[in-house]
C-alpha positions as CSV (number, residue, x, y, z in Angstrom):
1,M,-34.7,1.2,-34.9
2,S,-33.2,2.8,-31.8
3,P,-29.2,3.8,-31.8
4,V,-27.0,1.1,-30.4
5,K,-25.7,2.0,-27.0
6,R,-22.2,1.6,-26.5
7,L,-21.2,-0.3,-23.4
8,A,-17.8,-0.5,-21.6
9,P,-17.0,-1.8,-18.1
10,C,-16.0,0.9,-15.3
11,W,-12.2,0.6,-14.7
12,V,-12.9,0.5,-10.9
13,C,-15.8,-1.8,-10.2
14,G,-16.1,-3.5,-13.6
15,G,-19.8,-2.6,-14.0
16,L,-21.3,-1.8,-17.7
17,I,-22.0,1.7,-18.1
18,S,-22.5,4.2,-21.1
19,I,-19.2,5.3,-22.7
20,R,-20.7,8.9,-22.1
21,A,-21.3,8.3,-18.7
22,I,-20.2,10.9,-16.3
23,Q,-20.2,8.9,-13.3
24,C,-20.5,5.3,-12.8
25,P,-23.9,4.1,-11.5
26,H,-22.4,1.1,-9.4
27,C,-19.6,2.6,-7.7
28,G,-20.1,6.5,-8.0
29,E,-16.2,6.6,-10.1
30,P,-16.5,10.2,-11.4
31,E,-14.3,9.1,-14.6
32,P,-15.7,5.6,-15.2
33,G,-15.2,5.1,-18.8
34,P,-12.3,4.0,-21.0
35,Y,-10.9,7.3,-21.0
36,S,-10.4,7.2,-17.5
37,F,-8.6,4.2,-17.5
38,E,-6.2,5.5,-20.3
39,K,-5.5,8.3,-18.0
40,A,-5.2,6.0,-15.0
41,E,-2.5,4.1,-17.0
42,R,-0.9,7.1,-18.4
43,E,-0.4,8.6,-14.6
44,H,0.8,5.3,-13.2
45,A,3.5,5.2,-16.0
46,E,4.6,9.0,-15.3
47,E,4.8,7.8,-11.7
48,M,7.2,5.0,-12.3
49,A,9.1,6.9,-14.6
50,R,9.5,9.6,-11.4
51,L,10.2,6.6,-9.1
52,E,12.9,5.4,-11.3
53,T,14.6,8.7,-12.0
54,N,14.4,9.0,-8.0
55,K,15.9,5.7,-7.8
56,R,18.9,6.4,-10.1
57,R,19.8,10.1,-8.5
58,Q,20.1,8.2,-5.1
59,E,22.1,5.3,-6.7
60,E,24.5,8.3,-8.1
61,W,24.4,10.5,-4.9
62,L,25.7,7.3,-2.8
63,R,28.3,6.3,-5.7
64,E,29.5,10.0,-5.4
65,N,29.8,10.1,-1.8
66,R,30.5,6.6,-0.7
67,L,34.1,7.5,0.4
68,V,32.8,10.2,2.5
69,L,30.0,7.8,4.1
70,C,32.8,5.3,4.7
71,L,35.0,7.7,6.7
72,G,32.3,9.1,8.8
73,G,31.6,5.2,9.7
74,V,34.9,5.0,10.7
75,L,35.4,8.2,12.5
76,F,32.1,7.5,14.3
77,G,33.1,3.6,14.9
78,I,36.4,4.5,16.5
79,P,35.0,6.4,19.8
80,L,32.1,3.8,19.7
81,F,34.6,1.2,20.1
82,F,36.5,3.0,22.8
83,L,33.2,3.8,24.9
84,L,32.6,-0.1,24.5
85,I,35.9,-0.9,25.8
86,D,35.3,1.5,28.8
87,L,32.1,0.0,29.5
88,F,33.2,-3.3,29.8
89,D,36.1,-2.3,31.9
90,I,33.6,-0.8,34.1
91,W,31.6,-4.2,34.2
92,W,34.8,-6.3,34.9
93,L,35.5,-3.9,38.0
94,L,31.7,-4.1,39.1
95,G,31.8,-7.8,38.8
96,D,35.0,-8.3,41.0
């Protein structure tokens, strides 16, 4: 009797391959077996955790600096407002 071959789908293309395969014969994926799928899931979970940490840091920074950002907006808006008034005065002068 020959030993039973253990087959698993490649996580990239879905073709059946040996669980000991080094490369998928269908798509050429260098890590096609179930272990690489677990590795991909783990890397995805780590990336999602990193993104969540970055999002939390950004939200915290915005909460801490909200007043400074608002004051900066106001200080930028006041001269812009006067500039627009001056521009409209020029347009009224050119229109008459």
